[in-house]
C-alpha positions in Angstrom: 128.7 129.8 64.5 125.3 131.7 65.7 122.1 131.2 62.8 121.2 134.0 60.4 118.0 135.2 61.1 115.9 137.3 58.7 115.9 139.6 57.5 112.9 141.0 60.0 114.0 139.7 63.0 116.7 142.2 62.5 114.6 144.9 62.1 112.6 144.2 64.6 115.3 143.6 67.6 116.8 147.1 66.1 113.3 148.7 66.8 113.7 147.0 69.8 117.4 148.2 71.5 116.2 151.9 70.1 112.7 151.6 71.5 115.1 150.0 75.3 113.7 146.7 75.5 116.2 144.2 74.1 119.5 143.2 74.9 120.8 141.5 71.8 119.2 137.8 71.5 123.0 136.3 71.1 123.3 138.2 74.6 122.2 135.8 77.2 121.3 136.9 80.8 124.4 134.6 81.9 126.9 136.9 79.7 125.3 139.7 81.4 126.3 141.0 84.7 122.7 142.2 86.8 123.8 145.5 86.9 124.6 145.6 83.4 121.2 144.2 82.0 119.3 146.5 84.1 121.0 149.5 82.7 120.7 147.2 78.9 116.7 147.8 79.1 117.0 151.4 80.1 115.8 152.8 77.4 118.5 155.3 76.1 119.1 158.9 75.7 117.2 160.3 72.4 119.9 161.3 69.9 117.9 164.5 67.7 117.6 163.9 64.3 120.0 161.2 63.6 120.5 163.5 60.3 121.3 166.3 62.0 124.8 167.4 62.5 126.6 166.0 65.1 124.2 163.1 65.2 124.3 161.6 61.7 127.0 158.8 61.4 128.4 159.4 64.8 129.8 156.4 67.5 126.8 155.4 69.4 127.3 156.4 73.4 127.2 152.6 74.8 128.3 150.0 72.2 127.9 147.0 74.4 125.1 146.6 76.8 127.9 145.3 79.5 129.6 148.6 80.0 131.1 149.7 82.5 129.2 152.7 84.2 131.4 155.6 82.6 132.6 154.3 80.5 133.8 156.4 77.1 135.4 159.1 75.5 138.9 159.1 77.3 137.9 156.5 79.8 140.4 153.3 79.6 138.2 150.4 79.5 139.0 147.4 81.8 139.0 144.1 80.1 137.0 141.5 80.3 136.8 137.3 81.1 133.8 135.4 82.0 134.1 133.3 85.9 132.5 129.5 86.5 129.2 131.2 86.9 128.8 133.0 83.9 129.9 136.3 85.2 132.2 138.9 83.5 135.3 139.9 86.5 137.3 142.8 85.7 141.3 141.6 85.2 144.5 143.5 84.8 145.5 141.5 82.3 144.7 140.1 78.6 141.1 139.1 77.5 140.8 135.3 76.3 140.1 134.7 73.5 136.6 134.8 71.7 135.5 131.4 70.0 133.8 132.0 66.6 131.3 131.8 68.0 131.7 134.6 70.6 133.3 136.4 68.4 129.7 137.0 66.1 127.4 137.2 68.9 129.4 140.1 70.6 130.4 141.7 66.5 127.0 141.5 66.0 125.9 142.9 69.5 127.9 146.5 68.6 126.1 146.8 65.2 122.8 146.8 66.4 124.3 149.4 69.1 126.3 151.3 65.8 122.9 151.5 64.1 120.9 152.4 66.7 121.7 155.9 66.9 122.9 156.4 63.4 123.2 155.3 60.2 126.8 153.5 59.2 128.8 153.0 56.0 130.7 149.4 56.8 133.8 151.4 56.3 133.0 153.1 60.4 131.0 149.7 60.9 134.9 148.1 60.6 136.4 150.3 61.9 134.5 150.2 65.0 134.6 146.5 65.0 138.4 146.7 64.7 138.3 149.2 67.9 136.3 146.4 69.9 139.6 143.8 68.9 136.4 142.2 67.3 138.8 139.0 64.5 138.4 140.1 60.8 136.6 137.0 59.8 134.0 137.5 62.4 133.2 141.0 61.6 133.1 140.7 58.3 130.6 137.9 58.6 128.6 140.0 60.9 128.5 143.3 57.8 128.3 140.4 55.3 125.0 139.5 56.4 123.6 143.0 57.4 124.3 144.0 54.1 121.8 141.6 52.6 119.4 142.6 54.6 120.1 146.3 53.5 120.4 146.9 57.5 123.7 147.9 56.1 123.5 150.4 52.5 126.9 152.4 51.2 124.6 153.8 48.6 121.9 154.6 50.9 124.0 156.1 53.7 125.7 158.0 50.8 122.2 159.1 49.3 121.8 160.5 53.5 124.6 161.8 53.7 124.6 164.0 51.1 120.6 165.1 51.5 121.4 165.9 54.8 125.0 167.9 54.5 124.1 170.1 51.5 120.4 170.6 52.9 121.6 171.0 56.1 124.6 173.0 55.6 124.8 173.8 52.6 127.4 172.5 51.6 129.0 171.6 48.3 129.6 168.7 46.4 133.7 168.7 47.0 132.6 169.0 50.3 130.8 165.7 50.1 132.9 164.8 48.3 135.5 164.6 50.7 133.3 164.0 53.3 131.6 160.7 51.6 135.5 159.3 51.4 136.0 159.7 54.7 133.9 157.9 55.5 135.1 155.3 53.2 132.3 155.0 50.4 133.3 154.1 46.7 134.3 156.3 44.3 130.9 155.4 41.7 128.7 155.1 45.0 130.0 158.7 46.2 129.3 160.2 42.5 126.0 158.4 42.2 125.3 159.9 45.3 125.9 163.4 44.5 123.9 163.5 41.4 121.1 164.9 43.8 122.8 168.1 44.0 122.5 170.0 40.4 124.7 172.7 39.4 121.7 175.5 39.8 121.4 173.8 43.6 125.1 175.1 44.7 125.2 178.1 42.8 121.7 179.2 44.7 122.7 177.9 48.2 125.9 180.0 47.5 124.0 183.0 47.2 121.6 182.0 49.6 124.9 182.0 52.1 126.4 184.9 50.9 123.4 187.1 51.4 123.2 185.8 55.5 127.5 186.0 55.6 127.0 190.0 54.4 127.9 192.5 56.7 124.7 194.7 57.2 126.6 198.0 58.6 129.8 197.8 56.3 130.0 200.4 54.2 129.9 199.0 50.3 130.0 202.6 48.9 134.0 201.9 49.8 136.1 200.4 48.0 138.1 199.0 51.1 134.7 198.2 52.3 134.0 195.7 49.7 136.8 194.4 49.2 137.3 193.4 52.5 133.7 191.6 51.9 134.7 189.9 49.0 137.6 188.2 50.8 135.7 187.2 53.8 132.6 186.0 51.6 134.6 184.5 49.2 136.7 182.9 52.5 133.2 181.3 53.6 132.4 179.5 50.4 135.4 178.1 50.5 135.3 176.5 53.6 131.5 175.0 52.6 133.5 173.4 49.7 132.4 176.1 46.8 134.9 176.6 44.1 136.8 180.1 44.0 135.2 181.1 40.5 132.3 180.4 41.6 133.3 182.4 45.1 134.1 185.5 43.1 130.8 185.3 41.1 128.2 185.1 44.0 130.3 187.9 46.3 130.7 190.3 43.9 126.5 190.0 42.6 125.7 190.1 46.0 127.7 192.9 47.0 126.0 195.2 44.4 122.3 193.7 44.9 123.1 195.2 48.0 124.4 198.9 46.6 121.3 198.2 44.6 118.7 198.3 47.9 120.6 201.1 49.6 120.5 202.8 46.2 124.8 203.5 46.0 126.2 204.1 42.7 127.4 201.0 41.3 
């Protein structure tokens, strides 16, 4: 198995990949086709704020420095094997089985590429390695090592996820709890992360959302119009993970507030 790296070495290699200046050290020039080596040195497109929706925890644009041009979502990749010169050839048959050292090296390269795009939970990385047909023992060894040096940390991932999604999308704790479960975060780690969002935080976020969603043109003096606005606000808040009881409470408050501001009799 490949020698283990120190925390500083792994972090430096991750920084080099983010800067587009390095190919994973376990992938030698002979292991990468010449055209692909040039592509691997090319600086990746800016992924923007990795904690915004669509950027946090999503799949890296290129998981392997030797990926075929244009290979990606919806594109079937050809299996590859090494010829006697050490170059990779496209073949139609099954790929030869990796040695333990090759599997460990390839798994480490994939994980580094994934973490370059955004933070990931261990569950997400396990799924990606399984998709790339990395043997389970090699995947576990690499992820254990990354956890040891805290480059994979489910507790920190959960904390950042809650912070990002509660502030950026105004999601309630119920919705955040479901999302963390989908990411494979253990329930105790999820509850620790959710402590960042208090009941008062939820209430104020719900009020802010309702004020934005309330139609300014609605005739709130009319009972039918008020009922329609109430249903819209409660439905919107439910999609954000807020309970029906809180939704009706907030909808009533915001509608009354708007009617007072307009001089309607309440």
